[in-house]
C-alpha positions as CSV (number, residue, x, y, z in Angstrom):
1,X,85.6,51.8,100.6
2,X,82.6,51.4,102.8
3,X,79.3,49.6,102.4
4,X,75.8,49.4,103.6
5,X,75.4,47.8,107.0
6,X,73.6,44.8,105.4
7,X,76.8,43.2,104.0
8,X,80.6,43.3,104.7
9,X,83.0,45.2,102.5
10,X,84.2,42.9,99.8
11,X,86.5,43.6,96.9
12,X,89.0,41.7,94.7
13,X,92.6,41.3,95.7
14,X,95.2,43.6,94.3
15,X,96.3,41.2,91.6
16,X,92.8,40.9,90.2
17,X,92.3,44.7,90.4
18,X,95.5,45.2,88.6
19,X,94.5,42.8,85.8
20,X,91.2,44.6,85.5
21,X,92.9,47.9,85.1
22,X,95.4,46.3,82.7
23,X,92.4,45.3,80.5
24,X,91.5,49.0,79.8
25,X,92.4,50.4,76.4
26,X,93.9,53.8,77.4
27,X,97.7,53.5,77.8
28,X,101.0,55.3,77.4
29,X,104.3,53.7,76.6
30,X,107.4,55.2,78.2
31,X,110.8,54.1,76.8
32,X,114.1,55.6,78.2
33,X,115.4,58.3,75.9
34,X,112.1,58.8,74.1
35,X,109.0,60.9,74.7
36,X,106.1,59.0,76.1
37,X,103.6,57.9,73.4
38,X,100.5,55.9,72.9
39,X,100.9,52.3,71.5
40,X,98.5,51.1,68.9
41,X,97.2,48.6,71.4
42,X,98.3,46.5,74.4
43,X,97.0,43.3,76.0
44,X,97.9,40.9,78.8
45,X,96.8,37.5,77.4
46,X,95.0,34.7,79.2
47,X,98.4,33.1,79.9
48,X,99.7,36.3,81.5
49,X,102.0,37.5,78.8
50,X,101.9,41.2,78.1
51,X,102.2,42.4,74.5
52,X,102.4,45.9,73.0
53,X,101.6,46.8,69.4
54,X,103.6,49.8,68.0
55,X,103.9,51.3,64.5
56,X,106.6,49.8,62.3
57,X,109.3,52.3,61.7
58,X,108.1,54.4,64.7
59,X,110.4,55.7,67.5
60,X,110.1,52.6,69.6
61,X,110.6,50.2,66.7
62,X,113.6,52.2,65.6
63,X,115.0,52.3,69.1
64,X,114.9,48.4,69.2
65,X,117.0,48.1,66.0
66,X,120.3,46.6,67.0
67,X,119.2,45.9,70.6
68,X,117.9,42.8,72.3
69,X,115.5,44.7,74.5
70,X,114.5,48.2,75.8
71,X,113.7,49.2,79.3
72,X,110.1,50.4,79.2
73,X,107.0,51.2,81.3
74,X,103.5,50.7,80.1
75,X,101.0,52.9,82.0
76,X,97.4,52.0,81.7
77,X,94.6,54.4,82.9
78,X,91.2,53.3,84.2
79,X,88.6,56.1,83.8
80,X,84.9,56.0,84.8
81,X,82.6,55.5,81.8
82,X,80.2,58.3,83.0
83,X,81.0,62.0,83.4
84,X,82.5,62.7,86.8
85,X,84.4,65.6,88.2
86,X,87.5,63.4,88.5
87,X,87.0,60.4,86.2
88,X,90.4,58.7,86.8
89,X,89.7,55.6,89.0
90,X,93.1,53.9,88.9
91,X,96.4,53.6,87.0
92,X,98.7,50.6,86.5
93,X,102.4,50.7,85.8
94,X,103.9,47.7,84.2
95,X,107.7,48.0,84.1
96,X,110.1,45.7,82.3
97,X,111.8,45.1,79.0
98,X,110.4,45.3,75.5
99,X,111.6,42.6,73.1
100,X,110.5,41.7,69.6
101,X,108.3,38.7,69.2
102,X,110.2,36.0,67.3
103,X,108.8,35.1,63.8
104,X,108.3,31.5,64.9
105,X,106.1,32.7,67.8
106,X,104.3,35.5,65.9
107,X,101.2,33.7,64.8
108,X,100.5,32.3,68.3
109,X,101.2,35.7,69.9
110,X,98.8,37.5,67.5
111,X,96.0,35.0,68.2
112,X,96.5,35.2,71.9
113,X,96.4,39.0,71.7
114,X,93.2,38.9,69.6
115,X,91.5,36.6,72.0
116,X,92.0,39.2,74.7
117,X,91.6,42.4,72.6
118,X,90.5,41.9,69.0
119,X,91.7,45.2,67.5
120,X,92.0,45.9,63.8
121,X,95.7,46.9,64.1
122,X,96.6,43.2,64.6
123,X,95.8,42.8,60.9
124,X,98.8,45.1,60.1
125,X,101.4,43.0,62.0
126,X,104.3,42.4,59.7
127,X,103.4,45.4,57.6
128,X,102.5,48.6,59.4
129,X,102.6,47.3,63.0
130,X,105.2,45.5,65.1
131,X,104.3,43.2,68.0
132,X,106.5,43.4,71.0
133,X,106.5,41.4,74.3
134,X,106.9,43.2,77.6
135,X,108.7,41.0,80.1
136,X,107.2,42.5,83.3
137,X,109.5,42.9,86.3
138,X,107.4,45.3,88.4
139,X,103.7,46.0,88.8
140,X,102.4,49.0,90.7
141,X,98.7,49.8,91.0
142,X,97.6,53.3,92.0
143,X,94.1,53.8,93.3
144,X,93.3,57.2,94.6
145,X,96.3,58.3,96.6
146,X,97.5,54.8,97.4
147,X,100.0,52.7,95.5
148,X,100.2,48.9,95.9
149,X,102.9,46.6,94.5
150,X,101.8,43.4,92.9
151,X,104.1,40.5,92.2
152,X,104.6,40.0,88.4
153,X,103.7,36.3,88.8
154,X,100.5,37.1,90.8
155,X,99.6,39.6,88.1
156,X,100.1,37.1,85.3
157,X,98.1,34.4,87.1
158,X,95.2,36.7,88.0
159,X,92.1,37.3,85.8
160,X,90.2,40.5,85.2
161,X,86.9,41.0,86.9
162,X,84.2,39.0,85.0
163,X,82.0,42.1,84.6
164,X,84.8,44.3,83.2
165,X,83.6,43.9,79.6
166,X,80.0,45.0,80.4
167,X,80.7,47.6,83.1
168,X,80.8,50.6,80.8
169,X,77.6,49.8,79.0
170,X,75.7,49.0,82.2
171,X,76.8,52.1,84.1
172,X,76.1,54.4,81.1
173,X,72.6,52.8,80.8
174,X,72.0,53.3,84.5
175,X,73.2,56.9,84.4
176,X,71.3,57.8,81.3
177,X,68.0,55.9,81.5
178,X,67.4,54.7,85.1
179,X,67.7,57.6,87.6
180,X,65.1,55.7,89.8
181,X,67.5,52.7,90.2
182,X,70.4,55.1,91.0
183,X,68.2,56.7,93.6
184,X,67.4,53.4,95.2
185,X,71.1,52.5,95.3
186,X,71.7,55.9,96.8
187,X,69.2,55.1,99.6
188,X,71.5,52.2,100.7
189,X,74.1,54.8,101.8
190,X,73.8,55.5,105.5
191,X,72.0,58.8,106.0
192,X,74.9,60.2,108.0
193,X,77.2,59.9,105.1
194,X,75.2,62.3,102.8
195,X,74.9,66.0,103.0
196,X,72.0,68.0,101.6
197,X,74.0,69.2,98.6
198,X,75.9,66.0,97.9
199,X,75.6,64.5,94.5
200,X,75.8,60.7,94.1
201,X,77.1,59.3,90.8
202,X,77.8,55.8,89.5
203,X,81.5,55.1,89.7
204,X,82.1,51.4,89.0
205,X,80.7,47.9,88.9
206,X,82.5,44.6,89.6
207,X,81.5,41.2,90.7
208,X,81.2,42.4,94.3
209,X,78.7,45.2,93.7
210,X,78.2,48.8,92.6
211,X,80.6,51.6,93.5
212,X,79.1,55.1,94.0
213,X,80.9,58.4,94.3
214,X,79.6,61.2,96.5
215,X,80.7,64.5,94.9
216,X,80.8,67.3,97.5
217,X,81.6,71.0,97.3
218,X,85.0,70.1,98.7
219,X,86.2,66.6,97.8
220,X,84.7,63.3,97.1
221,X,84.0,60.0,98.8
222,X,83.6,56.5,97.2
223,X,81.4,53.9,98.7
224,X,80.3,50.4,97.8
225,X,76.8,48.9,97.6
226,X,77.5,45.2,97.7
227,X,75.7,42.2,96.2
228,X,74.6,39.5,98.6
229,X,77.4,37.3,97.1
230,X,80.1,37.8,94.5
231,X,79.0,37.2,90.9
232,X,80.9,34.8,88.6
233,X,79.6,36.0,85.2
234,X,77.6,38.9,83.6
235,X,74.6,36.6,83.3
236,X,74.0,36.9,87.0
237,X,74.0,40.7,87.1
238,X,70.3,41.4,86.3
239,X,69.1,39.1,89.2
240,X,71.7,40.6,91.6
241,X,70.7,44.1,90.7
242,X,67.0,43.3,91.1
243,X,67.7,41.9,94.5
244,X,69.5,45.1,95.5
245,X,66.6,47.3,94.2
246,X,64.0,45.2,95.9
247,X,65.8,45.4,99.2
248,X,66.1,49.2,98.8
249,X,62.4,49.5,98.1
250,X,61.5,47.4,101.1
251,X,63.7,49.5,103.4
252,X,61.9,52.6,102.3
253,X,58.5,51.3,103.4
């Protein structure tokens, strides 16, 4: 990642980035001896416990019958919320052992799951859905062509980016309704980094700033336009964006 000369490059540590990817909804569950499939839902709760919701009577549920646990990998994909040539931004692999949630702990586990991801399938737990716990032993984050190992404890203790819940809506609104703002953000990219036919698209948003993607005839490049300081909540986003836009307008005069 690079940034405008006005501010240093800033981004979250690997554990926070991993938790942010882990909060995405698109996932595949891989269990030894079974074809990969999509769980009904997954979540890493505020206490750092990872749960997976699967159909009762499905392959994974049946494979657990008579076993204490199953070796499994939960792969979560993070895709840009706007159309891009290559929308995949990152992938997260959570490897460990799937175990059934004990009946005595079921209510608390469902509530913790719902606090993080309130999906309708939780209403079917005990009927058409089975809640499992994934005891995570290995965490690997892939971003572009680079893979980073994250300690399971560090992953559990981290928190997702505070703007993760609003990122998709904000970027889609920017892409659809405010080309003038995107153009001003584009002007913060050093002129030498842009070719005459390069296309700049919104790629991401986090507490440190906007991420832009330069799409070229051959390849892409990702850059960051940083806020003056990291944000702590979505309520600060409007003012921080206004500050970026004002700075860009002033630089054009």
